[in-house]
KETILUM-116186 format. One record per residue (C-alpha): z, y, x. Coordinates in steps of 0.5 Angstrom, whole numbers, padded with zeros to 4 digits, always signed. Example, Ala and Ser with C-alpha at 12.3 -4.5 7.8 and 13.67 -1.06 7.14 Angstrom:
+0016-0009+0025+0014-0002+0027
END
This chain:
-0039+0094+0056-0041+0097+0050-0040+0104+0046-0038+0105+0039-0043+0110+0036-0038+0112+0031-0032+0113+0036-0035+0113+0042-0030+0108+0044-0031+0103+0050-0030+0095+0048-0032+0088+0050-0034+0083+0046-0028+0078+0045-0031+0072+0040-0027+0066+0042-0030+0060+0045-0030+0055+0039-0028+0049+0042-0022+0052+0045-0020+0056+0038-0021+0049+0034-0017+0046+0039-0011+0051+0039-0011+0051+0031-0010+0044+0030-0004+0044+0034+0000+0047+0029+0006+0042+0029+0002+0037+0024+0004+0029+0024-0001+0025+0021+0003+0025+0014+0004+0032+0014-0004+0033+0015-0005+0028+0009+0000+0032+0005-0004+0038+0006-0011+0036+0004-0007+0033-0002-0005+0040-0004-0012+0042-0004-0013+0036-0009-0008+0038-0013-0010+0045-0013-0017+0043-0015-0014+0039-0022-0014+0032-0020-0010+0027-0023-0011+0022-0018-0012+0021-0010-0014+0016-0006-0013+0015+0001-0016+0008+0005-0016+0007+0012-0021+0003+0016-0019+0000+0023-0023-0006+0023-0028-0002+0027-0029+0003+0032-0028+0009+0030-0023+0009+0026-0024+0012+0019-0019+0015+0014-0022+0017+0007-0018+0022+0002-0021+0023-0004-0020+0026-0011-0022+0027-0018-0021+0034-0019-0027+0040-0021-0031+0038-0015-0035+0044-0011-0042+0046-0011-0046+0047-0005-0044+0054-0004-0036+0053-0006-0036+0047-0001-0039+0052+0005-0034+0057+0004-0029+0052+0004-0031+0049+0010-0031+0056+0014-0025+0059+0018-0022+0061+0014-0024+0060+0007-0019+0066+0004-0015+0071+0006-0007+0070+0005-0006+0076+0002-0010+0075-0004-0007+0074-0011-0007+0066-0012-0006+0062-0018+0002+0060-0019+0000+0052-0018-0004+0054-0012-0002+0050-0006-0006+0054-0001-0004+0059+0004-0008+0061+0010-0015+0058+0008-0014+0054+0014-0011+0047+0011-0017+0043+0011-0020+0044+0017-0013+0045+0021-0010+0039+0018-0016+0035+0020-0017+0037+0027-0010+0036+0028-0012+0028+0027-0020+0028+0028-0025+0031+0032-0030+0030+0027-0029+0030+0020-0034+0031+0013-0033+0033+0007-0037+0031+0001-0037+0034-0006-0040+0035-0013-0038+0039-0019-0035+0034-0024-0040+0031-0029-0045+0032-0024-0048+0026-0020-0051+0029-0013-0046+0030-0007-0047+0035-0002-0044+0035+0005-0042+0039+0012-0039+0036+0018-0035+0039+0023-0036+0036+0030-0032+0039+0036-0037+0035+0041-0043+0039+0038-0039+0045+0038-0038+0044+0045-0045+0043+0047-0048+0049+0043-0042+0053+0045-0043+0057+0038-0039+0056+0030-0044+0051+0028-0043+0047+0021-0047+0041+0020-0051+0041+0014-0051+0034+0012-0058+0030+0010-0059+0026+0004-0059+0020+0008-0052+0022+0012-0049+0023+0006-0052+0016+0002-0049+0012+0009-0042+0015+0009-0041+0014+0001-0043+0007+0002-0038+0006+0007-0033+0009+0002-0036+0004-0004-0035-0001+0001-0028+0000+0004-0026+0001-0003-0028-0006-0006-0024-0009+0000-0017-0007-0003-0014-0010-0009-0012-0006-0015-0016+0000-0015-0015+0006-0020-0018+0004-0026-0024+0009-0029-0023+0013-0022-0029+0017-0020-0028+0021-0013-0031+0028-0014-0029+0031-0007-0029+0026-0001-0026+0028+0006-0028+0023+0011-0024+0023+0019-0029+0020+0024-0024+0017+0029-0017+0019+0030-0016+0021+0037-0009+0020+0037-0009+0013+0036-0015+0011+0040-0015+0015+0046-0007+0014+0048-0006+0008+0045-0007+0001+0048-0013-0002+0045-0009-0008+0042-0004-0004+0039-0008+0002+0036-0010-0002+0029-0002-0004+0028+0000+0002+0030-0005+0006+0025-0004+0001+0019+0004+0001+0020+0004+0009+0020+0000+0009+0014+0004+0004+0010+0011+0006+0012+0011+0014+0014+0005+0017+0010+0007+0012+0004+0015+0015+0004+0012+0022+0006+0008+0023+0000+0013+0020-0005+0018+0025-0003+0014+0031-0002+0010+0031-0009+0015+0027-0013+0015+0032-0018+0008+0032-0019+0008+0024-0019+0014+0024-0024+0010+0029-0029+0012+0029-0036+0005+0031-0039+0000+0029-0033+0003+0025-0028-0001+0025-0021-0003+0018-0018-0003+0017-0011-0006+0010-0008-0005+0009-0001-0010+0003+0001-0007-0003-0004-0001+0001-0006+0001+0007-0011+0006+0011-0008+0013+0011-0012+0016+0018-0013+0023+0019-0009+0027+0024-0012+0033+0027-0007+0037+0029-0013+0038+0024-0018+0041+0027-0024+0041+0021-0028+0046+0018-0024+0053+0020-0027+0056+0021-0020+0052+0027-0018+0055+0033-0018+0051+0040-0019+0055+0046-0017+0053+0052-0021+0046+0055-0019+0045+0062-0017+0038+0066-0018+0035+0073-0015+0029+0077-0015+0025+0075-0009+0019+0079-0007+0015+0078-0014+0018+0071-0015+0025+0069-0017+0029+0064-0012+0034+0059-0015+0039+0056-0010+0043+0050-0013+0047+0046-0010+0049+0038-0010+0054+0034-0008+0053+0026-0008+0058+0021-0010+0063+0018-0004+0060+0011-0007+0053+0013-0004+0056+0012+0003+0056+0005+0001+0051+0004-0003+0046+0006+0002+0047+0000+0006+0043-0003+0001+0035-0003+0003+0034+0000-0004+0038+0005-0007+0037+0012-0010+0040+0016-0005+0036+0016+0001+0029+0013+0003+0028+0007+0006+0027+0010+0013+0032+0015+0013+0040+0016+0013+0044+0020+0009+0045+0024+0015+0037+0025+0016+0037+0027+0008+0043+0032+0008+0041+0039+0008+0036+0044+0005+0030+0042+0001+0025+0048-0001+0021+0047-0007+0015+0052-0007+0011+0051-0013+0014+0045-0014+0011+0041-0008+0017+0040-0003+0016+0044+0004+0022+0043+0007+0027+0037+0007+0033+0035+0011+0037+0039+0016+0040+0046+0014+0034+0050+0017+0038+0054+0023+0043+0056+0018+0049+0051+0020+0049+0045+0024+0049+0038+0021+0055+0034+0021+0058+0027+0018+0062+0030+0013+0057+0034+0010+0052+0028+0009+0054+0028+0002+0051+0036+0001+0044+0038-0001+0041+0044-0003+0036+0045-0007+0031+0052-0007+0026+0053-0012+0021+0059-0011+0014+0060-0013+0008+0061-0008+0008+0069-0009+0013+0070-0003+0010+0066+0003+0009+0072+0007+0017+0074+0006+0019+0066+0008+0014+0066+0014+0011+0059+0011+0007+0056+0017+0000+0053+0017+0002+0046+0016+0007+0048+0010+0013+0045+0014+0017+0051+0016+0020+0057+0014+0024+0062+0016+0030+0065+0012+0029+0073+0012+0035+0077+0014+0037+0080+0007+0037+0072+0004+0041+0069+0009+0048+0072+0007+0046+0070+0000+0044+0063+0003+0050+0063+0008+0055+0064+0002+0053+0059-0003+0052+0054+0003+0060+0055+0004+0062+0053-0003+0057+0047-0003+0060+0044+0004+0067+0045+0002+0066+0041-0004+0062+0036+0000+0067+0035+0005+0073+0034-0001+0068+0028-0003+0067+0025+0003+0074+0026+0006+0077+0022-0001+0072+0017+0000+0077+0011+0001+0081+0013-0005+0081+0007-0010+0085+0007-0016+0088+0000-0018+0088-0002-0025+0094-0001-0030+0095-0003-0037+0094+0004-0041+0100+0005-0045+0099+0007-0053+0099+0014-0055+0100+0016-0048+0102+0024-0049+0103+0026-0042+0098+0031-0040+0099+0028-0033+0098+0021-0031+0101+0017-0025+0095+0013-0022+0097+0008-0016+0092+0008-0011+0092+0005-0004+0094+0012-0002+0100+0012-0005+0102+0014-0012+0098+0021-0015+0097+0025-0021+0091+0026-0025+0090+0030-0031+0090+0025-0037+0083+0025-0040+0085+0022-0046+0090+0028-0048+0088+0030-0055+0088+0038-0052+0083+0036-0046+0079+0031-0052+0079+0037-0056+0076+0042-0051+0071+0037-0048+0068+0036-0055+0067+0043-0056+0063+0044-0049+0055+0043-0048+0053+0038-0043+0053+0044-0038+0060+0047-0040+0063+0039-0039+0060+0039-0032+0064+0046-0030+0070+0043-0034+0070+0036-0031+0069+0040-0024+0075+0044-0025+0079+0038-0027+0078+0035-0021+0080+0041-0017+0086+0041-0021+0087+0034-0019+0086+0035-0012+0091+0041-0012+0096+0038-0016+0096+0032-0011+0098+0037-0005+0105+0037-0007+0108+0032-0004+0115+0032-0007+0113+0029-0014+0120+0029-0019+0120+0023-0023+0125+0027-0028+0125+0035-0030+0131+0038-0032+0130+0042-0039+0130+0049-0039+0132+0054-0044+0127+0059-0046+0129+0066-0042+0124+0071-0043+0120+0074-0049+0113+0072-0045+0115+0065-0045+0117+0065-0053+0110+0068-0055+0106+0063-0050+0110+0057-0054+0109+0060-0060+0101+0061-0059+0101+0054-0057+0105+0051-0063+0101+0055-0068+0094+0052-0065+0096+0046-0065+0099+0047-0072+0091+0049-0074+0089+0043-0071+0093+0038-0075+0097+0035-0070+0103+0032-0072+0110+0035-0071+0112+0029-0066+0106+0030-0062+0108+0038-0061+0115+0037-0059+0114+0031-0054+0108+0035-0051+0114+0041-0050+0118+0037-0048+0114+0033-0042+0110+0039-0040+0114+0045-0042+0120+0042-0040+0124+0045-0046+0128+0040-0050+0128+0040-0058+0135+0043-0058+0133+0049-0054+0127+0051-0058+0127+0058-0060+0129+0060-0068+0121+0062-0069+0118+0056-0066+0123+0052-0070+0121+0055-0077+0113+0054-0075+0115+0046-0074+0118+0046-0081+0112+0049-0084
END
């Protein structure tokens, strides 16, 4: 027991056992794919445009190399980044910094391997330096000792990398690695799987799950217009998967909402997939789901932090999953300055929506899920083709479907066309949504009368409204025959019952 000279407070030393702490830190919910993604975050933060991931399963222990052509590190920077932690989560960070706790590289690596090495050189220099964390070495010494690699050890590892890289086809052209992370032994596969299945299981995990995960998590970087990121996994370049294929005409967006949140803005934007997606996902290649996930797997919240997807699929505890909601997806965009408010975990795989944001989330989700439910409910509706009548002046068309006759707004109706042409793209999207809602509401009326009696205009308000319509129609040079027919069909007023002031307007 000791006594502090400054406070006279008694205390005991509580230095943690390094082996125990490392093993505890490594249990942060990492899967193989999320661990690799965490290391890729560091590569992107370092300014790379290419990442190479190579797996060696032909000999034991298995090795996995994660390499990038970013800025690299000096020996001093490398040593600092290998420490626990390398930075404070409270420090201000660049807007494109994908890090958080300064633990990612160590925690992610130890979650998959008990020994890993980091080799790095500053971009434009030749000499690599290396440091190794080895749990067995720490266990023997009982101390926090980071191994400094000799030149011979560094060169041996570089030769392993060059040899492995040469065994794969289609390497990244002009790629020169400045930072290389080597996992020596992947204990979750080597210690717990039957010897015959180890190599097969790891290769499948990398070629399927890792490939798919990186394609969706980093899709914005891979799709980048100015500078795009290339990620190579063994023989294959990662293809991006955007869960919001906005070029598809059927995808419908809900008006977004934005709110100040800490030092950042948070943006919510809902999307409703078209009901045709329910059929299209039966094909292995489609734009709605990855090859190993279903629409139900992918319904829910998608949280992007500094353009990196950190959470997707499911509603993060806000509501439950339901089959009728599988066409609903909510895109959330936020920077990296409010991590402490979102309680982002070390693995960057989970967030907690704070109480003061929950109400906004839940309110917006109610709007989104209502629209998604409508789309899902109408999924069986099929229209039967009909010959179009020439110069159809009806505001509503009667459409024959497999669910009986239905009414819908005539998209060729001149006033509808005129209004649509006056709108920008975003306004057109809102207008089309309004038409869909109007069609849906109209068809709730079960008794549709084929003929309407003609009514007389019995109030000054009705006269004024009718006069305003005729004035606007004349301004746009619609012919009298169109105006009269429109009034008869849609206002229920015959020509003989038109007010005198309206007749005078028609005579002009």
